[in-house]
PyMOL CGO cylinders between C-alpha atoms (Angstrom):
from pymol import cmd
from pymol.cgo import CYLINDER

trace = [
    CYLINDER, -99.25, 34.22, 12.79, -100.16, 31.06, 11.64, 0.3, 1, 1, 1, 1, 1, 1,
    CYLINDER, -100.16, 31.06, 11.64, -103.65, 29.25, 12.39, 0.3, 1, 1, 1, 1, 1, 1,
    CYLINDER, -103.65, 29.25, 12.39, -103.99, 26.04, 11.27, 0.3, 1, 1, 1, 1, 1, 1,
    CYLINDER, -103.99, 26.04, 11.27, -106.91, 25.02, 8.87, 0.3, 1, 1, 1, 1, 1, 1,
    CYLINDER, -106.91, 25.02, 8.87, -110.14, 27.01, 8.77, 0.3, 1, 1, 1, 1, 1, 1,
    CYLINDER, -110.14, 27.01, 8.77, -109.28, 29.37, 11.73, 0.3, 1, 1, 1, 1, 1, 1,
    CYLINDER, -109.28, 29.37, 11.73, -107.76, 33.01, 10.43, 0.3, 1, 1, 1, 1, 1, 1,
    CYLINDER, -107.76, 33.01, 10.43, -107.64, 36.70, 10.73, 0.3, 1, 1, 1, 1, 1, 1,
    CYLINDER, -107.64, 36.70, 10.73, -110.04, 39.02, 9.22, 0.3, 1, 1, 1, 1, 1, 1,
    CYLINDER, -110.04, 39.02, 9.22, -109.48, 43.02, 10.12, 0.3, 1, 1, 1, 1, 1, 1,
    CYLINDER, -109.48, 43.02, 10.12, -107.17, 41.38, 12.98, 0.3, 1, 1, 1, 1, 1, 1,
    CYLINDER, -107.17, 41.38, 12.98, -110.22, 39.43, 14.50, 0.3, 1, 1, 1, 1, 1, 1,
    CYLINDER, -110.22, 39.43, 14.50, -109.44, 35.97, 14.73, 0.3, 1, 1, 1, 1, 1, 1,
    CYLINDER, -109.44, 35.97, 14.73, -112.63, 33.47, 13.05, 0.3, 1, 1, 1, 1, 1, 1,
    CYLINDER, -112.63, 33.47, 13.05, -113.37, 30.48, 12.61, 0.3, 1, 1, 1, 1, 1, 1,
    CYLINDER, -113.37, 30.48, 12.61, -114.53, 29.55, 9.13, 0.3, 1, 1, 1, 1, 1, 1,
    CYLINDER, -114.53, 29.55, 9.13, -116.69, 32.81, 8.37, 0.3, 1, 1, 1, 1, 1, 1,
    CYLINDER, -116.69, 32.81, 8.37, -117.63, 33.21, 12.25, 0.3, 1, 1, 1, 1, 1, 1,
    CYLINDER, -117.63, 33.21, 12.25, -115.94, 35.74, 14.64, 0.3, 1, 1, 1, 1, 1, 1,
    CYLINDER, -115.94, 35.74, 14.64, -114.30, 33.77, 17.75, 0.3, 1, 1, 1, 1, 1, 1,
    CYLINDER, -114.30, 33.77, 17.75, -115.59, 37.00, 20.07, 0.3, 1, 1, 1, 1, 1, 1,
    CYLINDER, -115.59, 37.00, 20.07, -119.04, 36.68, 18.80, 0.3, 1, 1, 1, 1, 1, 1,
    CYLINDER, -119.04, 36.68, 18.80, -119.06, 33.25, 19.70, 0.3, 1, 1, 1, 1, 1, 1,
    CYLINDER, -119.06, 33.25, 19.70, -117.40, 33.69, 22.99, 0.3, 1, 1, 1, 1, 1, 1,
    CYLINDER, -117.40, 33.69, 22.99, -120.10, 36.63, 23.90, 0.3, 1, 1, 1, 1, 1, 1,
    CYLINDER, -120.10, 36.63, 23.90, -122.89, 33.88, 22.86, 0.3, 1, 1, 1, 1, 1, 1,
    CYLINDER, -122.89, 33.88, 22.86, -121.82, 31.10, 24.72, 0.3, 1, 1, 1, 1, 1, 1,
    CYLINDER, -121.82, 31.10, 24.72, -119.24, 32.49, 27.40, 0.3, 1, 1, 1, 1, 1, 1,
    CYLINDER, -119.24, 32.49, 27.40, -115.75, 31.43, 28.15, 0.3, 1, 1, 1, 1, 1, 1,
    CYLINDER, -115.75, 31.43, 28.15, -113.77, 28.98, 28.41, 0.3, 1, 1, 1, 1, 1, 1,
    CYLINDER, -113.77, 28.98, 28.41, -115.25, 27.30, 24.90, 0.3, 1, 1, 1, 1, 1, 1,
    CYLINDER, -115.25, 27.30, 24.90, -113.90, 24.65, 22.50, 0.3, 1, 1, 1, 1, 1, 1,
    CYLINDER, -113.90, 24.65, 22.50, -114.22, 25.75, 19.02, 0.3, 1, 1, 1, 1, 1, 1,
    CYLINDER, -114.22, 25.75, 19.02, -114.30, 23.54, 16.57, 0.3, 1, 1, 1, 1, 1, 1,
    CYLINDER, -114.30, 23.54, 16.57, -114.43, 24.23, 12.48, 0.3, 1, 1, 1, 1, 1, 1,
    CYLINDER, -114.43, 24.23, 12.48, -116.94, 21.76, 10.97, 0.3, 1, 1, 1, 1, 1, 1,
    CYLINDER, -116.94, 21.76, 10.97, -114.85, 22.03, 7.42, 0.3, 1, 1, 1, 1, 1, 1,
    CYLINDER, -114.85, 22.03, 7.42, -111.72, 20.66, 9.23, 0.3, 1, 1, 1, 1, 1, 1,
    CYLINDER, -111.72, 20.66, 9.23, -113.45, 17.90, 11.07, 0.3, 1, 1, 1, 1, 1, 1,
    CYLINDER, -113.45, 17.90, 11.07, -115.14, 16.91, 7.81, 0.3, 1, 1, 1, 1, 1, 1,
    CYLINDER, -115.14, 16.91, 7.81, -111.90, 17.13, 5.81, 0.3, 1, 1, 1, 1, 1, 1,
    CYLINDER, -111.90, 17.13, 5.81, -110.09, 15.09, 8.15, 0.3, 1, 1, 1, 1, 1, 1,
    CYLINDER, -110.09, 15.09, 8.15, -112.57, 12.41, 8.68, 0.3, 1, 1, 1, 1, 1, 1,
    CYLINDER, -112.57, 12.41, 8.68, -112.53, 12.16, 4.94, 0.3, 1, 1, 1, 1, 1, 1,
    CYLINDER, -112.53, 12.16, 4.94, -108.95, 11.26, 4.66, 0.3, 1, 1, 1, 1, 1, 1,
    CYLINDER, -108.95, 11.26, 4.66, -109.06, 8.96, 7.70, 0.3, 1, 1, 1, 1, 1, 1,
    CYLINDER, -109.06, 8.96, 7.70, -111.79, 6.98, 5.43, 0.3, 1, 1, 1, 1, 1, 1,
    CYLINDER, -111.79, 6.98, 5.43, -109.62, 7.09, 2.48, 0.3, 1, 1, 1, 1, 1, 1,
    CYLINDER, -109.62, 7.09, 2.48, -106.50, 5.92, 4.33, 0.3, 1, 1, 1, 1, 1, 1,
    CYLINDER, -106.50, 5.92, 4.33, -108.39, 3.07, 5.84, 0.3, 1, 1, 1, 1, 1, 1,
    CYLINDER, -108.39, 3.07, 5.84, -111.14, 2.35, 3.22, 0.3, 1, 1, 1, 1, 1, 1,
    CYLINDER, -111.14, 2.35, 3.22, -109.78, -1.30, 2.88, 0.3, 1, 1, 1, 1, 1, 1,
    CYLINDER, -109.78, -1.30, 2.88, -110.77, -2.32, 6.25, 0.3, 1, 1, 1, 1, 1, 1,
    CYLINDER, -110.77, -2.32, 6.25, -114.23, -0.13, 6.39, 0.3, 1, 1, 1, 1, 1, 1,
    CYLINDER, -114.23, -0.13, 6.39, -113.94, 1.21, 10.18, 0.3, 1, 1, 1, 1, 1, 1,
    CYLINDER, -113.94, 1.21, 10.18, -116.24, 2.85, 12.04, 0.3, 1, 1, 1, 1, 1, 1,
    CYLINDER, -116.24, 2.85, 12.04, -114.69, 5.98, 12.75, 0.3, 1, 1, 1, 1, 1, 1,
    CYLINDER, -114.69, 5.98, 12.75, -115.65, 8.22, 15.74, 0.3, 1, 1, 1, 1, 1, 1,
    CYLINDER, -115.65, 8.22, 15.74, -114.26, 11.35, 17.45, 0.3, 1, 1, 1, 1, 1, 1,
    CYLINDER, -114.26, 11.35, 17.45, -114.16, 11.74, 21.23, 0.3, 1, 1, 1, 1, 1, 1,
    CYLINDER, -114.16, 11.74, 21.23, -114.75, 14.91, 23.01, 0.3, 1, 1, 1, 1, 1, 1,
    CYLINDER, -114.75, 14.91, 23.01, -113.32, 13.29, 26.08, 0.3, 1, 1, 1, 1, 1, 1,
    CYLINDER, -113.32, 13.29, 26.08, -110.05, 13.48, 24.11, 0.3, 1, 1, 1, 1, 1, 1,
    CYLINDER, -110.05, 13.48, 24.11, -110.00, 17.29, 25.05, 0.3, 1, 1, 1, 1, 1, 1,
    CYLINDER, -110.00, 17.29, 25.05, -109.66, 16.46, 28.61, 0.3, 1, 1, 1, 1, 1, 1,
]
cmd.load_cgo(trace, "trace")
């Protein structure tokens, strides 16, 4: 199965970067949104490069999730 960006399986268990998704769910409960810091930063840098001439203020809205 394909997992985008920094989500992957380690010994059959889903991880975000180096952290077990199950461990996150145990710690904070469910439902939970899990973000990859590395993926967010990578995407931010791509946007900054693409629009660098305009020098925009690039923000992220959690409300985008519903």
